[in-house]
C-alpha positions in Angstrom: 43.4 -5.0 78.9 41.0 -5.8 81.2 40.6 -2.4 82.0 39.7 -1.1 78.4 37.3 -4.5 78.1 35.1 -3.0 81.1 35.1 0.3 79.5 33.7 -1.1 76.0 31.2 -2.9 77.9 30.6 0.1 79.8 30.5 2.4 76.6 27.4 -0.4 75.8 25.7 -0.4 78.6 24.7 3.2 78.2 23.8 2.7 73.8 20.4 2.8 72.5 22.0 -0.3 70.9 21.5 -2.3 74.0 17.6 -1.7 74.2 17.4 -3.2 70.3 19.8 -6.0 70.8 18.0 -7.3 73.6 14.4 -7.6 72.0 16.0 -9.6 69.0 17.2 -11.9 71.6 13.7 -12.0 72.7 12.0 -12.1 69.5 13.7 -15.8 68.6 12.4 -17.6 71.7 8.8 -16.0 70.6 9.0 -17.1 67.2 10.0 -20.4 68.4 7.4 -21.2 70.3 4.6 -19.7 68.4 6.0 -21.5 65.8 6.2 -24.7 67.5 2.1 -24.0 68.7 1.0 -23.7 65.1 2.4 -26.5 64.3 0.4 -28.5 66.9 -2.8 -27.0 66.2 -2.2 -27.5 62.1 -1.0 -31.1 63.1 -2.5 -32.4 66.5 0.0 -35.4 66.1 3.4 -33.2 66.0 3.4 -32.6 69.9 5.0 -29.4 71.5 7.9 -30.5 72.8 11.1 -28.6 74.3 13.4 -30.8 71.8 11.4 -28.8 68.8 11.3 -25.3 70.7 14.7 -25.1 71.0 16.1 -26.7 67.9 13.6 -23.8 65.8 15.2 -21.0 68.1 18.5 -22.3 67.6 18.3 -22.4 63.5 16.8 -18.8 64.0 19.6 -17.9 65.9 22.6 -19.2 63.7 21.2 -18.4 60.3 18.7 -15.6 60.7 18.6 -13.4 64.0 21.8 -14.0 65.5 24.2 -12.6 61.9 21.7 -9.5 61.8 21.8 -8.7 65.8 25.9 -9.7 66.4 26.6 -7.2 62.9 24.5 -4.3 65.0 26.9 -4.9 68.3 30.0 -5.4 66.0 29.2 -2.2 63.6 28.7 -0.3 67.1 31.5 -1.3 68.6 33.9 -0.4 66.0 33.0 2.4 64.7 31.6 4.2 67.9 34.9 6.6 68.0 34.7 7.5 63.7 31.0 8.4 64.3 31.2 10.2 67.6 34.2 11.9 66.7 35.8 10.3 70.3 38.8 8.8 68.5 41.4 11.8 69.2 40.3 12.3 72.8 41.1 8.8 73.5 44.4 7.9 72.3 45.4 11.3 74.5 46.0 8.7 76.9 49.0 6.4 76.1 47.3 2.9 74.9 48.5 0.4 72.4 46.5 0.4 69.2 46.9 -3.6 68.5 45.6 -3.7 72.4 42.7 -1.4 72.1 41.3 -3.4 68.9 42.2 -6.3 70.7 39.8 -5.5 73.8 37.1 -4.8 71.3 37.3 -8.4 69.6 36.9 -9.6 73.1 34.1 -7.4 73.9 32.2 -8.3 71.0 32.7 -12.6 71.8 32.0 -12.0 75.2 28.8 -10.1 73.9 27.7 -13.1 71.6 28.5 -15.5 74.1 26.4 -13.5 76.9 23.3 -13.1 74.2 23.6 -16.5 73.3 22.9 -17.7 76.8 20.7 -14.7 77.2 18.4 -16.9 74.6 19.0 -19.9 76.1 17.5 -19.3 79.4 14.2 -17.1 77.7 13.7 -20.2 75.7 13.6 -22.0 79.1 11.7 -19.7 80.7 9.1 -19.1 78.5 8.8 -23.1 77.5 8.6 -23.7 81.7 5.4 -21.2 81.4 3.9 -22.7 78.5 4.5 -25.9 80.2 2.4 -24.8 83.0 -0.5 -23.6 80.9 -0.9 -26.6 78.7 1.7 -28.9 78.7 5.0 -29.5 76.7 6.6 -32.7 76.0 10.3 -33.5 76.9 10.3 -30.9 79.6 13.3 -31.8 80.9 17.1 -30.5 82.0 18.8 -33.2 80.1 17.5 -31.8 76.6 18.0 -28.4 78.0 21.8 -28.9 78.7 22.1 -30.3 75.2 21.1 -27.2 73.6 23.2 -25.3 76.4 26.0 -27.2 74.9 25.1 -26.1 71.2 24.5 -22.9 72.0 27.9 -22.2 73.5 29.1 -23.8 70.5 27.4 -21.9 67.7 28.4 -18.5 70.1 32.0 -19.5 69.2 31.4 -20.0 65.8 29.2 -17.1 65.0 31.7 -14.6 66.2 34.5 -16.2 63.6 32.0 -15.2 61.1 31.0 -11.9 62.6 34.0 -10.4 62.7 33.9 -9.4 59.3 31.6 -6.9 59.9 33.9 -5.4 62.4 36.5 -4.9 59.7 33.5 -3.2 57.3 32.5 -1.3 60.1 36.4 0.5 60.8 36.7 0.4 57.0 33.6 2.3 56.1 33.5 4.1 60.0 29.6 3.9 59.8 26.4 1.0 60.4 25.3 1.2 56.8 27.8 -1.1 55.0 28.0 -3.5 57.6 24.3 -4.3 58.0 23.7 -4.7 54.2 26.0 -7.2 53.6 24.4 -8.7 56.8 21.3 -8.3 54.9 22.4 -10.6 51.9 24.5 -13.0 54.0 21.4 -14.1 55.8 19.7 -14.0 52.6 22.2 -16.2 51.3 21.9 -18.5 54.9 18.2 -19.0 53.1 18.9 -19.8 50.1 22.2 -22.5 51.0 21.0 -23.9 53.8 19.5 -27.2 52.3 22.3 -26.9 49.4 25.5 -29.0 48.6 27.6 -26.1 48.4 26.4 -25.1 52.4 29.4 -26.0 53.8 31.7 -23.7 51.7 29.2 -20.9 52.6 31.0 -19.8 56.4 27.8 -18.5 58.2 25.8 -21.5 56.7 28.2 -24.4 57.7 28.5 -22.6 61.4 24.9 -23.9 61.3 25.6 -26.9 60.2 28.6 -27.9 61.9 26.9 -27.4 65.3 23.7 -28.8 64.2 25.7 -32.2 63.2 24.2 -31.6 59.2 27.8 -31.3 58.0 28.4 -35.5 57.6 25.4 -35.0 54.7 27.8 -33.5 52.5 30.8 -34.8 50.4 33.1 -32.0 52.3 34.7 -32.9 54.9 33.9 -30.5 58.5 37.5 -30.2 58.5 37.2 -27.9 55.4 34.6 -25.8 56.9 36.4 -25.0 60.2 39.4 -24.2 58.2 36.7 -21.9 55.9 35.8 -20.4 59.0 38.5 -20.0 60.8 40.1 -18.2 57.9 37.7 -15.6 58.1 37.8 -14.7 61.2 41.8 -14.9 60.7 42.0 -12.0 57.6 39.6 -10.6 59.2 41.0 -9.5 62.8 44.9 -9.2 61.1 43.3 -7.0 58.3 41.6 -4.9 60.8 44.3 -4.6 63.1 46.9 -3.5 59.8 43.9 -0.9 58.8 43.8 0.5 62.7 47.2 1.0 62.8 47.9 2.8 59.1 45.1 4.8 59.3 45.1 8.4 60.8 43.9 9.4 64.2 41.2 12.1 63.1 
């Protein structure tokens, strides 16, 4: 299993998708800092703070850029062998289909976790540069640590809600449908983020849970957790079933 995960990382490392994903993670901290500076100049009483920058970046990652960027990774990982016609060659080696697919799910999780940590680091570095340039309030380690924990929890919940794109990539054997669905979901996040029914929409509920805003609704957090976990469970199980029943071509 470890060797298969290593091979998946090697394939991802050598792909052009890696550059797109890295640039996508860099955009989020930049937008958060620009947004903080803009608000400060428009309303001088609103100081630029490290907490505010992290909070904005976290919202962008969980509701907007995260689903789009991570759906690209999922689509690439789970459709690559189909689009490049390498699946038949790969299974010349006796590999269990279930283990092969499980290694892809583990790789997807590690990629999401790594990129969330990269975003956290980029925000800290850019915040430090801005603090030297013009000063940022609340620039301290406890704030950075607080959001590090939120980033890790957010990565776990984002992973659970990204797995349907992996299934779609396998089912359609391509990028197009998963990206269309991801765009629709991002639009849904924008529309539902302030709605009472957001707790039932797993992609928005993930952000509300980590941001401790789920308590504002009448729905218990356990219901949102259950919906998110079921999304992951069904995606994983049906991906395994689909892959095991499909012909290798």
